[in-house]
N, C-alpha and C positions, 0 to 999 in steps of 0.2 A: 610648586605645582598645587592646582586648587584639589580638594577633596573628590574621588571618583566616586559614581556613583554604582559601579559595575557589582561589588556583592550585597550592596545593601538591595539591589533591585535581584540579583538573585536570591535572597531569600525571601523577597515577597513574593517572586515567582512559585515557589516552594509548595505553596499552599494550594497550588493547582496544578501541580509538574509532579505525581509519585515519586519521579524517580530522582528528585533534588531531596536536599540535605531538608530536616523538619525545620519547621517555620521558627522553634523556638531556640533559636542558637544566641552563644552570648554575644556581645557585641563587640568581640575583638574579632570576626570573622567581619566586620565593616570598617575597610582598612584605606586611608589615602593611596593614592596610586602611586607616589613617588613613597610608600614603604611598601607597596606590594611587589610592583614590578621590578625585582633587585635583579635578576637574571633572566638568561634565554629562554630556562625552564619555566618562570613564571610567566613569559610572556607566552608561550606556546599553549600552557595549561588554560589560559584565560582564551585564546582563539578555539582550542579544541573543546572549552566548555558548549560553546555553542553547538559542535555538532552531537552531542550526548542529547541536548534538548531538541535540534531537528530530527533524531531520531527517534525519540518518544513524539515527537508531532507526527511523523510519519504513519508509525505503527503501534501507537499506545492507545487509542481508542477512538476517539471524538471523528476524528478526520479519517479514517480507514470506513468508519461507520457510515460516515455520509456520502461516502464514495460506494460503499458495497452493500450496505442495510436498505440503501434507495434504490436499487438496481433488482436486476432478473436473476441472480445467481447466487445470494446467500441470504438467510432468513435466520433472525432468533425466536424461534417457536418457544410460547407459552406450555410447558409441560408438566399438568396437574398444576401443583400447588408453585412449581418454580418459574419463573422466567416473564412474568408478566411485568413488571418492574415499571409500574405505572402506566402502562399503554404505551410503552415509547417505544417497543419493535414494532408492534401494532402499526402506531403511525408510521413511523419511517417506511414500513413495507407499502403500508397504501397510498403513500404521498399525502398524508392527512396533516402533518407538522403546521405548526402556527411557530410563533416568533418568539415564544416562551420555553419552548425545547431546549431542554439540555443540550444534546449535542450539537444543536445549532450555534449556539452559544462557545460551545469547545471548537467549533470549527472556525469561529472569528480569534478567540482568546489565546489559542494553540501558537498559530504565525504569528499573533503582534507581539506575544511573550517573546519569541525567536528573534523578531525585527526589535522589540527594545533593548534585547541583550548585546545585538549586532550593534546597535548605536552608540552603545555606552562602551563596548567593549574598543569599538573603530575609533571612538574620540580619544581613547586613552591610547592607546598605539601607534595613532597619529602624530601626538604632541611629545613620544620619546624620543632618546636618542639612541637608536639600535646600536651603533658604535660604542657607547659604553656598557651595552650590553654585550659584546661579542658577536654581533651579528651585522650582516649587511644592507645598504639601500634594497636591493634585491629581496633580501628578507622581505623586509618591511612589505615591498610593492607586493610579495605574493601573500602575505598574513594579510591585508587589506583587501587585496581580491579574491582573497577565500573568502573573507566576510561579507564583501558585496555580492558575491555569488550565493552563498544563505540567502542574504536578505532579498534579492529577487526570486528566489524559489521561494520562499515564506508570503513574498505578493501574490506571487502564480496560485498559491491556493484560494488570496483570499480573492483575486480576480477571477476566479472559476466558481468561487461558492456565492460571489455576494456582488462581483461587477464594479460596483461604483464604493471605493474605500477610501478613507484617509491615507496620505503618503504622508508620512512623518520619521524625519530623519534626526532627530532629536526626542530625547525621553520626555522633556517637559511640558511641551506645549499640544494642546488638544489644538486637531484641524480638524478642519471640513474636508468630506469626500471630494473625490478628484472621480471625473469621468472614468468611465471603462478603458473610455483609448489612452486618457491620460496616464491609467494604471499601466496601458500594456507599453506606451512608449518609455515609459520609465525602466518596468523590465528590460526591457530591448535594449537599450541604452546601456544600464549597468553590463550589461552579460556583454555586450559588443567590447564595453573599454577597459571589461577586465582581463579579456581572452587573451592579450601579450603577456600579462604579466603573470599566466599561472604557468606552471610545467606541463611537458606532455606526461602521461604517465606518471603521475605523482605516486606517491605512498600510498599504499591501500586504506580508505577510509577518509580521504583528504581530498577534495576539489581539484581538479584540473582543465586544462583547455579541453578534452573530450566532454566533462560533463557540463562544462558551459556553452559548449556547440550542441551538445545532446537536450541542454535546458532549451536553446533557441528551437530546436527542432519541435518540441513538444508546445512553446509559446506558440510558435507560426502554424502548426497543424489545428490549433483550437482557434486564430486570429478571427476566423470569421463567426464564431457564435458569440466568441468572447467581447468584440470590437465592432462588428457587421462588414468588414472588410476581410475578405480574403487573403490570405497569404500563404497558399501551399506552393508555391513555386519557390519562394524562399525557405521553408520546409525541405524542400527537395533539394536545393542547394546545398545548405549544411548536412544534411546527412548524406547526399552523396560525398562531400569534403572529408566527413568523418568515417565512411566507409572505405575512403581513397589511403587514408592515414595521415590526413593534414592536421591533425591536431593530438596525435599518439595511435598507437599500435593496439589493433583491436581484432580479436575474429569471434566469430560465429564457435562455442562450446560443440562439439560431434556428441556429445551426450547429453540428451534431455534432460538428467539431472546435474547437470556440471555446475549453472548460475546458480543452483541454490544451496548444493552442497559445499559452495567456496567458503573455505576457512577450514575444513573438516580434513585432520591429518596431512595437514599443511597445502593442501590443494587450493590454488586461486584460479576460478574460470578466467579464461582470457576474454570471454563477453560481459564479463560487468565493465563498466565503464566507471560507476561508482557505487562501492556496497558498502554497508556499516557493518564494520566487520565485530563478531559478538564473541563473548568468552562468559562462563558459569560466574555467575555474582560482578558480572561488569554491566556490559549493554547486553541486554537478553531480551526476546521476544516474548514477555510475560502476558502479555493481553492476547497475544494470536495463540498463544497455548492456552491459556485458562479458558477464554470465550467458546473455544472449538472442543473440547475435550470432556466426555464423559469423566464422571466422577471416579469411575474403576481404570481410567486410563493408564495410572499406573504402572498396571497389572501387565497391559499389552506392550505396552513403550519401554517397561524399565525406567522409571523416576519417582521420584517421592512426591509430585504435584497432584493436586487435586482436580481441578476443572471443574468449571461453572456447568457445563453441558448446556451450553447456548447455542451456538451460530452453527448451521450447518447450509449444506448445497440445499438451493429449493429444491421441490420434487419433481421429477421427469415424470412419475405415473400417478395416475389415481388410485380412488379407495379400492379398487378393482383389478390394478396393476395395467390397466391400458395407459400407453402413452398419450399425454397430454397434445391438443393440438395447437399450440401457441406456436408462434415463430420463433418468440425467443424466451428466454428459460432455458429451463432443462440442460442444466449444463452438465450433468455425468451424461447424458445421451447424446449430447452435441458431439461428445468423441465419439469416432468410429472403433466399431471391435478390431480388437486388434493393435491399436493404439498405442503403444507402449505404456503411455501415459495414465491411461485407463485402467491399468493393474492395481489390487489389491495391494495396499503396502507393506511392506513384511523386511526387514534386515536377512540379509543373505549372506554376510558374513563378518567376521571381525573389520573393526577397521573402518567402520564407517559405511560399509556396503549393504546396499538397498533398492528397491526397484518402486516402481508406482507412487502414485499420487494419492490417493482414497483408503481412507477405510468403508469398508461395505460389507455387508454379510455377518455373519457370526465370528466371535471376538476370541480368541484363543488364550494363554497365558505365556506371556515369554519366557524364552528357555533360557534361565539364566544357567543352566548347567554348561551350557556351551558358548555361550554369551551372542548369539545372535538367533532368529526364526522363532517358533513357538512350539509349544506343545501342545498335546491334543486336551488338554484339561480346557473347557469352555469359561469364560469369562460369565459372570453372572451378571444380571438386574440389581439393583436395590431399589428401586421404585414400583410403577407399575409390571414391570417385568421381575418383581423379586423373587430371588432362588431360580432363576430361569435362564438359560442362556440369553446375553446379550447378542443381538442380533440388527446391525445396521439397516435399515432400508431405505429406499429410494421414495418413500410416502410420508404424507404427514395426515396420521387418523389415529381414533382412539381404540386400535386396534385391540387392545387387553381387554376392551369391554365387550368383544364380539363385532365381526361384520357389521350385522344389523344397527347395535347402536352405533360404531363409528359410522355409518352412512346417513345415520340419523342428525348428527353431530358435525359431519362434513369435514372437510380438507382444507383448514384455515391455520391461521397464523395463532390462534389461541385455542388448539387442538391437537398438541401435539403430545408426544408421551417419551420417556427417556431415550427409546430407541430410535426415536425419528430422525429421518436424514441421513445422508451419507456426510461422515468427516472427511475434512480437508490437511493433506500431510504433503504437499508441494514443498513446502518448508519442514524439513524432515526433524521430526522428532527423535533421536538416536541415542542408545541407551546407556543410563548414565553409570552403569555400571564400568561400561567400556570408556570413560570421562569423555563420552562425545554430545552428552547433553547440552544444547545449547550452544553447541559450538559453530555451528552454521552460520556465515553472515547473510544478509538481506539484503538482495540488489534494488537500488533504487531506481538508476536506469541502467539497460544493458543494450548493447547490440543490436540485439534482436527488436528491439523498440524503434529504431533507426532504420533497419531495414523495413519495418512495415509501414514505418511513416512515409519512407520515399513509395514505397508499394502502392498505400494509399493517395498519395499525390498525383502518381503515376495513373491509377484507375479513375482516378476523377477527371484526370486528362483526357480520357478516354482510353488510355495506352494497357489496355488490359493484357495484353502478351506479356510486357515488363511485368505488370506487377504481379503475374502469376510466376515468373521466373524467382521475384525477391520474396515473395512468402514461401515457395518451395525451398529457396535455399535454408529457410531457417528450419520447415517441417519436415524434411525428411529423415531426420533425426529420430521422428517420433516413430517411425515405422519400420517392421523387419524388409529386407530388401523385398521380397515375394509378395508382398503386399501395396509395396511404394505405388507401382504403376496406376492402380485404381482408385489413388488417394492423391495424386499429384494433380494439381490446378494446370500446370502443362498440359499435361497428358489430357486433361477434362476441363478445357475451358468454358466450356457451359456450366460449368457447376458454379465457378464465380460469378455472383449475383451482390445485390448492394447488402442482401440480409446475410448470403455467406461470410462475405466480406466482415460482416459485424459479429456473428457467430465465430470466425477464424479469429478476429481481436479477443474474444471472450476465451475461446481454448487457449491459447498465446499467453495470455496477461491475466490467468483467473485467478482471483484474490490479491492481484498486486496494483489495488487502490486507484482503477482507473475507470471501473466500468460505466459508472452515470456519466462520467466526461464524455466516453465515445458514445456512449445511447444517445445524450444530448447533441452532439458533433453530427450523428446519422438522422437526427430528428425523430428518434425513435423512444425516447425516455416517458412520452406521455401513453405506449402504448398497454394493452395490457398482457399481462402473463398470471402465474398463479396467485391466486389470492388476491388479483388487483384487477379493478376495471381500468379500462380507458380515461385518463384522466380529463375532467371537465373545463381545466384551465392550465394556462401554462405553468407546470413547477420545476423549469428546468433549474431557476436561482433561488437561493434561499435567500428568505426575510433577514434584514438585520434585527438581531437578535435585542430583544427589549432589555434587557440589562446593558446593552451598549448605547440605546437611547438614551436610556434614563443617566449614564455616567456621564456622558459627551451631547452637551446640549446643541452643537453645532451638527450633528447627525440628522438625518431625514429618512424614513423607509425609503426602502425601495421600490415598494411596488408589488412587490410578491407575497403579502402576508398569507 
């Protein structure tokens, strides 16, 4: 058997994939395929290696940043001397990026690294005799199907971000760009082809029929923007089939926290169609913790991490405390009072019990004596509020300098300070002392998304009543019984407008790496929101990165410089 490129490729990828082994590995890591694939475990290790990269691609930085920091819900403010970072976050928030921006290059390289891994490993395992490795032809078909599903999922990032990109099924040949329609058709065919070879309700952290079908729903829901041809009826058909159990058994979690605490203390949410399972020192949401948490976060959340004090929710209120009048943004105040998710995050018992999705207001020290909750001791600031209680506010401004100075400097991306903004804990950071830190999985796709996609398809077809029923099926868990009638769309159909539908998507999927895509689909990505005027030109597609144009002479800029 000829020498495989698989581990040589993985070593090269390590230079830009922090979770991988360092590039300076010794040469014995480069093995011929016939020496590496010695048994069943070595094959499974190769297949699941791509899942590790997929996790990093989805939740490790640039792809999340492009989806959320360009939209209306999150911002990385400069906080005094911290967080300017060459103006990257200011440009992303203000839609002032260009083809040189590092995050945009990351939006290209992350998915293509995954595609490269799939191509090499898929070529290797296709040539293997599975019977000699104590596996069946069905095992082989499933492994091939998983890899092809992952590859299609990687291509969805590229189609969404850049539209016309190369389709490459080998690791060596430079390819010119395909049209968005060709990329879409490729993804669609791959997902449809592999469905029968995938299991129903497969192992946690592995793709199955429900995953592939749900990715088709996601593909069809965005088809009009991605290709110019609407496919909402196809999105509705697959969504209904998933709900009916055709591709596996799933159900909405009755607890608003359930999908996000899956994996904690043995709990698995029935809602999560595909999730990345976590464990300490294995797969972790390190970026999502560090980018959001204050330097003092370890003291109120109970862990030994530092945090970069970067990202927070965009502010709902101006410098005088008045609610902004933008239709979009204001994510915290988009939640109704009484919505269980709007509560202050706090652990309420041992074993992973907690409530709320946000850190807001004065922060108190973790109660290590009882293993949950907080003492009355305030956490103190270390920068502008050094020695004073740390109070997270739903505003951005230099309040430590006095209100008059804050007004003079304004509320902008570059006028934050250490306590600016409400912090996001939908993915809960649970106590390290209880062995729960980084124990929760992160859902990549869940049944709620399928319900909302079907609701959107019905809404766009003029069937508001059915859309309201589908949305309410998910939303009811967020409210106590006495508040539900006033918040139900079925009971209050006039509330369900285009803007309210978009804001409801924002509430349900806050921080789940989809806000930019939703705004684009609703033709609202160019709107004004906090510290961002209405776009003068279409910014819904990112330019092909300059580094990629220089590396591949067959590429042409896509017209979105």
